[in-house]
N, C-alpha and C positions, 0 to 999 in steps of 0.2 A: 391697223394702228399698232398692234403688238409686233408685227413683222418690222415696221419702221423703227420702233424703239429697240428691237433686238439688233437691227443693223447698226444703229447709232451706238449702242453699247459695245458691239464688236469693234467698230471703228475706234472708239475711245480706248479700248483695251489694247489694240494694236499700236496706236500712237504712244500710249503710256509705256508699253513694253519696249518699243523701239528707243524711246528716250532713256529709259533706265539702262538698257543694254549698251547704248552708246556711252553713257556716263561710266559704266563699269569698264568698258574697253579703254576709254581714255585714262581712267585711274590706273588700270593694269599696265598700260604702256608707260605712263608717267612714273610709276614706281618700279617697274620691271627693268627698264633700260638702265637707270643708275645702279641698281643692284647688280645687274649682269656685268656692268663695267667694273664694279668693285670686286666681284668674285674673280674675274679673269685677270685683273691687273694687280691685285694685292694678295692673291692666294688665300682669301678668307673662306673658311669652311662654310659651305652652303647651309649646313644645319643651323648655324648661328643666325642666319638671316631668315630661315624658314619660320622660326617661332613667331617673330613679330609680324611677318606678312600674313601668316595664317590667322593670327589674332585680329589683324585689320580686316581680313575677309569676313571673319565671324562677326566682328563689330558692324560691318556694313550690312550684313544680313539682318542683324537685330535692329539697326536703325531703319532699314527699309520696312521691316514688319511693323514697327511703331508708327512710322509716318503713314504707312498704308491705311491705318485705322484713324489716326488723329486728324488727317486731312479731310476725310470723307464722312465720318460719323457726325450726325447733326448735334449730338450732345456736347461735342467739343467746340462748337461754333454757335454762339447764341444768336447772331444775326441770321445765319443760315437756318437754324431751327425755327426761329420766329417767322421767317419768310415762308418756309415749307409748310408751317401750320396754316397759312392763309391760302394755300394753293389746293386744288382738288387732288393732290397726290394721295395714292393708296398704297398699302404695303405690297400689293401684287406688282406694282410698277417699279422700274428701276429708279434709284435716287438720282436727281438731276446732277448733282456734283460728282457722282461716281459711286461704284459699288463698295460696300463695306464688307461684303463677304469675299471669300477667296475665289479667284478666277484662274483660268488656265495660264494666263500670263505670269501670275505669281509663281506657279510651278516651274516655268521656264527660267525665270530669274534665279530662283533658289537652286535649280539644277546647275545653272552656269556657275554660281558661287561655290556649290559643292564640287564641281569639276575643278575649279581653280584650287580649292583647298586640298583636293585629292592629289593633284600634281605636286603641290608643295609639301604634302605630308609624307611623300616617299622617303625624304631624307631624315625624317624624325624616327628614331629607333623604336620608341615605345608607343603603343596605343595609337598607331597611325590611323586606324579605322575610325577612332573617335573624332580625330581632327577632320577627317574626310566628311563626316556627317555633321560637323560642328555648325556650319551655316544653317542647315535645316533645323537643328535644335534651337539655335538662337532666334531664328525667325519664328518658330512655333512659340517660344517663350515670350517674345515681344508681342505677338498676336494675342496670346493668352492673357498677358498682363493688361494690355490696352482694352481688350474686350471686357475683362473683369471690371476695370475702372468704369467703362461705359455702363455696365450693368449696375454698378454701385450708384452711378449718377442718375440712372433712370428708374431706380427703385426695384430692381430684380434681386432682392436681398437673398432669396433662397439659392439662386445660382451663384451668388458671390460666396456664400458660406460653403456650398458644395465644392467650388473651385479651390477655396483655401484649405479645406480639409482633405481634398483628394490626395495630395502627396503623402500625408500622414497615413491614410488608409492603404496606399500602395506599400508604404513601409511595413505595415502589419503583415503583408504577404510574404515577408522574408526574402525579398528579392536581393540579389547582390548589389554592390555599389553601382555596377554598370546598368542596373535596372532603372536608375534615375532618368535614363533617356526617354522612358515612357511618360514621365510626368508632364512635360510641356504639351504633348499631344492630347493627353487625357484632359488636362485643364483647359486647353483650347477648345476641345469638343464641348465641354460643359459650358464654357463661356459663350460659345457661339449659339448654343441652344437658348441661352438667356437673351442674347442680342436679337435673335429671330423673334422671340416672344415680345420683346420690348417694342420692336417696330410695328407689331400688329396693333398695339394700343397707343400709337402716336396720334395726337400730341400727348405728352406725358403729364402735363398739369403740374401739381405741387410736388416736385421731386427735389432731390439733393441738388441737381443742376440748376433748377429754377431758384432755389434758395441762394445759391452762390451768385447768380446773376442779380438777384435782388440786393444782396449784401454789397455787390460791386457798385450798384447805383446809389445805395444809401451812403456809401463812403464819400460821395460828393457833397454831402451835407456839411461836412467839416466839423472841426472842434469848436466849441465844446458841446454843440447840439447833438452830435452823433452819439455821445455817451448816454443821452436820454432815450435812445431807441430801444434799449433793453434787448439787444440782439447779441449779447456776449456768447461766445462759444463755451461749451461746457463739456468737461471730460466725464462728468457723472452720468451714468446710464442706468436703465432699469436692471433689476437683478438677473433677469433672463438673459439679456444681452451680455452682462458681465460674466455670467457662467459660460456662455458660448465663446467669448473672447479669451477667457482664462483657459478653457479647454483647448482652444486653437494654439495659444502660446505654449501650453504644456506639450501638445502634440508635436509642434514644430521643434521645440527644444529636444524632445526625445528623439525625433527623427534625425536631426542634425548630429547629435552626439552619438547615436547608435551607428549612423553611417560612417562617422569618423573612426569609431572604434573597430568597425569591420575592415576598413582600409588599413588600419594600424592595429595589429593584434594586441599590442601592449597598452596603447592608449596613454593619456596623460591626465591623471585625476586632478592634479592641482590646476592645470590649465583650464579644464572644463569647469571646475568650481569657480575659478576666477572669472571666467566668461559669464557665468550666471550672476556673479556679483556685480560685474560691470553692467549687465543688462538690468539688474535691479536698480542700480544708481541712475541709469538712464530713465527708467520708468518713474522713479521718484522725482527726478528733475522735471519731467513732463508734467507730473502731477502738481508740483509747486508752481511751475510756470503757468499752468492753466488757470490758476487763481487770478494772476495778473493784477488788475486794478482792485480786486477784492481785498488784497493785502494792503493794509493801511500804511502809507509812507510815513506818517507821523509817529509810528511805533517802531522806528528803526533802533539799532543798538545805541546810537548816540543819544537819542531822546531818552532811552531807558536808563542809560548811565547818568544823564543829567538829573532825571527824576528819581533815581535810585529805586526804580521799579523794574526788576529783571523779568518778571513773568506777568503777562496780562491774560488771565485765564480765558476770558470770553473771546479774545482774539487768537491766542496761541493754540486753541483747540484744533485749528486747521493743520498743525504740525504733528498731531498725535498719530494719524494714519500713516504719513510718510515715515515716521520713526518705526512704527510697527512693520511697515513694508521692508525696511532695511534689516530689522531683526529676523523676520521670516525668511528673506532671501539669503541671509548669511547662515542661519542656524539649521533650517529645515533640511536642505540637501545633505549636509554633513550628518545630521542626526539620523536620517533615514538610511543612509549608506553605511555608516559605521555602527550605529546602534541597532538597526533592524536588519542589516544585510541586504537592503534593496539595491538593485543595480544602479550604476552611476547615471545612466540615461534616464531611468524612471525617477530617481531622486531629484535630479536637476529639473526635469520636466514638472514634477509636482511643486517644487519650490517656486519656479518661475510662474507657474499657473496661479498659485496662491497670491503672489505679488500682484499680478494683473487683476485678480479678483478684488483685492483690497483697493487697488488704485482706481478701479473703474466703478465699483459698486458700493463702497463704504465711505462714510463721512459726508460732511455738508457739501452741497453743490455750489457752484459759482453764483447761481441765481439766488439761492438762499442767503448767501453772505451779502450779496448786493442789496437785497430788498429787506432783510430782517436783521442783519447784524448791526450792532450799535456803532460799528466803525465803518459802515458802508458809505459809499460815496454819496448816496442819496440822503442818508441821515446826516452826513457832514454838511451837505448843501443846506438842509433845513435848519440845522443848529446854527450855522454861521450866517444865515439869512443872505445867501448869495444868489437867490433866484432872481432872474432878470425879468422885469415887467415888460408889458407890450411897448411902453414908451422908451425902453432901453435903459432905465435907471435901476439901480439895485434897491430892492425892497428890504 
């Protein structure tokens, strides 16, 4: 039985490999012939055409890596996952739809793409070796991202956090900017370890993926009954996760700014601080947008002007934390760098981390506002007596 399954899997890999290689060959001919005609008839420097073509090859490798996981992992196909849960499939057996781990055919396809990129990168004067291995890097990055998303959906949170923190930890080793090429492979190895463990405990039960499928089915209920399901998303998390997320944001901000300053010895202090400011505004926007229906539409500015009531304390308390986030994101990085002499990367990282900590762990949650706020939609329904009885009339 195992030999038959192995033969079937090998046959599938050969057919899949042949189809992908044929598609790459057709795409290469379709783009190479017109480009060759333009080069020889219009005397266009080939270096001007090499940049976009190498970019296309790298993009194809990334697209292939993402599709490679998205098509075959059960977590991304609810029907496939539900069907697989009813079969006698075991983790030791190959998946019916196709393998989600890397096979020898993937190496052949990536090698072909790297070969094309190498031939095209000879005309690029600087860092030709980096463009030559670009397809392998983009493929590994796509695999790492999609495997990490699969781990997030299947509840492998430890592997998700390890994958997210890995680039920051590599940055602590003091590697040069070229050392970033190790990140996709390290993250992919961590993510695959999580995928391997998640398959051992299939079916996954109550996970992020199952919740998404339930929300999708509940959306068919329609308005206004869907509002009574109490399934609103909430940005507010427990303090432990808020600390983890803020540490992650601080680490990534530090890693990004430190890498940029290594590549540019002078750096641009204003640009880096402005980037942190824009990041703060984006997080504040997500925070306010997360409240959604919890923000009472009857307390808009027009209503306040008409009633001459500019501040509604029990409602406007939700704006205190966003205001504090803006102040922290604007003042803390400058104060640390100018006042205490802390490096720019560390100052920006601490400032952005504090903003994330405030946005995710401080203040009332959406559920609290919906259920206990005097302006909540459920309180408004009760006060205006708009509950619908079983007969369909308003009570």
